[in-house]
Steps between C-alpha positions, in 0.01 A plus 500: 500500500693189397341262254757224541395164648548458876454228760288592803394299804141519626338340806138384471265271689287234330317185594638187338272198484712206604398149388373428851288817505361406157410157640313658793304726265425208272364290786262782591347485153450122495168338577489198731500254210790682333692514827461123544658444157780744579580333833506158333754635250718636782484166685638329190768763433632565852659197670475663845124551490272224619129459555373521858273202555383606846141598563455876449134517590570723801741735326251723322518861616164636602349839554177566688414868485189441710275710278148533628243285332230681301164343572335632184362237267736427207396652167392258230777443247405499132600161366722446197220297345276808505770716349554255217145564384614843385828406336531543126658211319798613299470243226236253609134459574328535836194399700650166585312293758686414819532134407688567175847640421502878540604728218555775754722347765787261432403140451579315823814290439472314830144379448586376151839350569589148401820374656538197275635680193558846361323647200815449291514129596133460417536662157818308411320175571228594251749633246663162436159339460366760256816548293742234380723701263835587666518854359141576600572361848792743539272786392243382752757490781606854413137615511444327834805677640337827393188438711452709816345370821153610385524289185551787256760490221752776562735428212419594139498287188781713355715433808451126464586519129817695575606263778440172319541599136153379400220662301206688645266248339664215695472688830136598440414139414654372825339780701158418355533140616631596844204731553286188521689388812350502845433705694291669235618852424875449531736640233268800452665836436231716659179470699276494196690207345507321836121520535451409132705181538294393801173574323614317186581188704145509638344564159364837617692739273195632315487818292332706780763369743782607267344844475478518879868406531586780259341747743630394839568863591129579477427200720751626757315834502165318542365673191256220429264705284779576254614138514149374431481724195848414368469125560147502359328306778241572767610578856388157619719330240786734585463398864556135401806591291653699785427217744688260272803731490491531878530123531837502317845541652700810400819333631480130409863431585447580867341158550855360508801543721685827462709734703293598802518850637691508827273572791560814702691441820426786743801661667300624799188370676276708725230364728243654729563449869226430750566842653430680172858567395707347222780244511753536221722203414773463241447191288836326539369144484528490122857633499795265546701603804876506447797484737878524467683170547777627729631150563569454131675840487723402793593170334601666173663811640733325745848609613658345192263658244674692221425857393277395211286281726466775760395746228241252369357445849492872579316583179225241538473552877441871447247427225309264729500757781365768267222274374380424853521864606321614182219251563467622858492863387242413235277340764534801732420744219192307389371482857550873553316594182220246551450613859465864399258409219282312748498806726409730211236274344323362806163623373543302178579184693201549729239631258595442137637663189279809527706600802843473338683820596709708259860403567834563331841347553650818643254487790602144585870576449487799734310306765757217517810709427571325172582634155210520257687295238548222756126496571440472127734200477348334807147526362591368153385139448421463870160372611310516825237248607212682671153392613376675183728307266856508372617838372825639364641752745480765227121454505482707817654806338238710328473856371268740681191675368352806671162505667229754435568671834868534413607343830473123467677298231410172333731238351480423131444131581194573714360731231545225240311264730214750529490541119485123457221474758295776335526325163407161647182659636389612151170397348383533140305813597796649685822467298749734664726709279844610618360848560213361709741281700713808572186674627405205722852495645477871579181427692712257706753776565758407234609773260589316179490609135317312225827422317640350822194275526554391138868430569425289808220315321739406219762386753232275652432363150134601523338567166340822379143611567390391153645151539362456852155597373528231230598245765196582713272494194642170379243221475784254575583631849 
């Protein structure tokens, strides 16, 4: 056997991802909003692409599978407002009345938006009135730049000192003055300081109130007996203190203009037909429609065009063709997947989340003769507008749980819905443990373990039995 180096030839097959194939895969992953941005970029980069200004209202592909209408009465959906009653606040208080900012859900930026000026503009205007020293003004500007959209200070005093070469005492002095700015509570570094600043401005920062702020975690758990003992006040007085805290804003900066979350633009819309079936339409109205300007290509690439010009035209012409074909293929793929999902989840559309079937991507891929990875890309960041709301396409894929009889199966999503419903039905005399919920589900034919119930309850952000009992016992409910 020779150990000397040799040169051998070997023939193999492999799949090479060309730039055009990479573009097609990338387009599959983009949401509608992302695709709009991408198309706008291509319109600027490619001289042979142009926007089609013709009406495209009749160009939407449709699919009407003609599924029979189920005449059963729709199941009542548990509202998000009801679910919020069982959420545990991670670092805030709870029991907030509906007419005040919620510590559970995000503070509504739309309802509290002022278009006239941003929070930074508002604070800078006050800075130059409060502080006249040039150095202190520069410190103030640096602190304002460190404010997030909620009004909290994200930068540290040490960072400001290092950036500007000033002392910590100077920064703290400027920060103390800026914390008197409106809206009250800005420049706080945590929730406790934010609430303290608002209470101080109202002259309500008493010793019992300070003690209550030191124990916000107990308030979030609704452990009012312990709070009453620690704060040293009667329950009636504690009720007044809690009510005062509930009237404050946990995110004072949201009263001013900030970056607004982009609304979801559904990729597919489905509607019920009068015959009981479903009409599926691709939402192309939001997408700019592009065409190739062949006249411009002919003008540039004439008989006298040189080799460099012809190469330039060929490159960008091919790129434009690939973009249009990739967009068409993306639309076809989305329609195929959405159509199959509608077929598989008809019961959900007719009757509600309890009837969401177990479904995996392989089942859909096999049904439409598509690779499973392609289905995964198609359902990423894609949304479907249904009569029951807007859902991500991935929402319809759910793991299966066995039934007691071993024949039927139940989707994880429908089981979560049942768990949520059972908890919402609780009374103070009937607080249901995870073990009891598992037993109740078995009575409904669902074979589920206690630890699975606990896992799903945590995913739903529903608090423990102990905390739910405190909520129901709370005199402030």
